[in-house]
C-alpha positions as CSV (number, residue, x, y, z in Angstrom):
1,X,-38.8,-5.0,-45.8
2,X,-38.7,-1.3,-45.1
3,X,-40.6,-1.7,-41.8
4,X,-38.3,-4.5,-40.7
5,X,-35.2,-2.3,-41.4
6,X,-36.7,0.6,-39.4
7,X,-37.7,-1.7,-36.5
8,X,-34.2,-3.2,-36.5
9,X,-32.6,0.2,-36.5
10,X,-34.8,1.4,-33.6
11,X,-33.9,-1.7,-31.6
12,X,-30.2,-1.3,-32.3
13,X,-30.1,2.4,-31.4
14,X,-32.0,1.7,-28.1
15,X,-28.9,-0.1,-26.9
16,X,-26.9,3.1,-27.2
17,X,-29.1,5.1,-24.8
18,X,-28.1,5.6,-21.2
19,X,-30.4,3.8,-18.8
20,X,-28.6,4.6,-15.5
21,X,-28.7,8.3,-14.9
22,X,-29.9,7.9,-11.3
23,X,-27.2,5.4,-10.5
24,X,-24.4,7.5,-12.1
25,X,-25.2,10.5,-9.9
26,X,-24.4,8.5,-6.8
27,X,-21.4,6.7,-8.2
28,X,-18.5,6.6,-5.7
29,X,-20.5,7.8,-2.7
30,X,-19.9,4.6,-0.8
31,X,-16.2,4.9,-1.2
32,X,-16.1,8.6,-0.2
33,X,-18.3,7.8,2.8
34,X,-16.0,4.9,3.8
35,X,-12.9,7.1,3.6
36,X,-14.5,9.7,5.8
37,X,-15.4,7.1,8.4
38,X,-11.8,5.9,8.5
39,X,-10.5,9.4,9.3
40,X,-10.3,9.9,13.1
41,X,-9.9,13.7,13.1
42,X,-10.4,15.4,9.7
43,X,-9.1,18.8,10.9
44,X,-5.9,17.4,12.3
45,X,-3.7,19.3,9.8
46,X,-5.0,22.6,11.1
47,X,-3.6,22.0,14.6
48,X,-0.2,23.7,15.0
49,X,0.7,21.7,18.2
50,X,3.3,19.0,17.8
51,X,2.3,15.4,18.1
52,X,3.3,13.8,21.3
53,X,4.7,10.3,20.8
54,X,7.9,8.6,19.8
55,X,11.2,10.5,19.6
56,X,13.0,10.7,16.3
57,X,15.5,7.9,17.0
58,X,12.9,5.4,18.1
59,X,10.7,6.2,15.2
60,X,13.6,5.8,12.7
61,X,14.6,2.4,14.2
62,X,11.0,1.1,14.1
63,X,10.7,2.1,10.5
64,X,14.0,0.4,9.6
65,X,13.0,-2.7,11.4
66,X,9.6,-2.7,9.6
67,X,11.4,-2.3,6.2
68,X,13.8,-5.1,7.0
69,X,10.9,-7.5,7.3
70,X,10.5,-7.3,3.6
71,X,14.1,-8.1,2.9
72,X,13.9,-11.4,4.8
73,X,10.4,-12.7,4.6
74,X,9.1,-15.1,7.2
75,X,9.6,-18.9,6.5
76,X,7.1,-20.6,4.3
77,X,4.6,-22.8,6.2
78,X,3.7,-26.2,4.8
79,X,-0.1,-26.3,4.3
80,X,-0.5,-29.7,2.7
81,X,-2.3,-31.1,5.8
82,X,-5.2,-28.7,5.7
83,X,-8.3,-30.6,6.9
84,X,-6.2,-33.5,8.3
85,X,-6.6,-35.2,11.6
86,X,-6.8,-32.7,14.5
87,X,-6.3,-35.2,17.3
88,X,-2.9,-36.4,16.3
89,X,-1.9,-39.4,14.1
90,X,-4.3,-42.3,13.6
């Protein structure tokens, strides 16, 4: 009975040990690498030159028009006929 209790205790405590120390050291590397690949120019904030592009009025109007698209969403499309006949009615 005593050997059974010790064996059971060892089996139960084995579940508490960490088994992934090598995986945990690289946790998040893929996300950090993907973020770095999405940045076109990482040192862009260090450039004191102004950005050439839209003037203030045009930029403001484009932002307002973009935000208005959320106030009036596009009409809902009926999708009941998915997989229906493609060549017209039969």
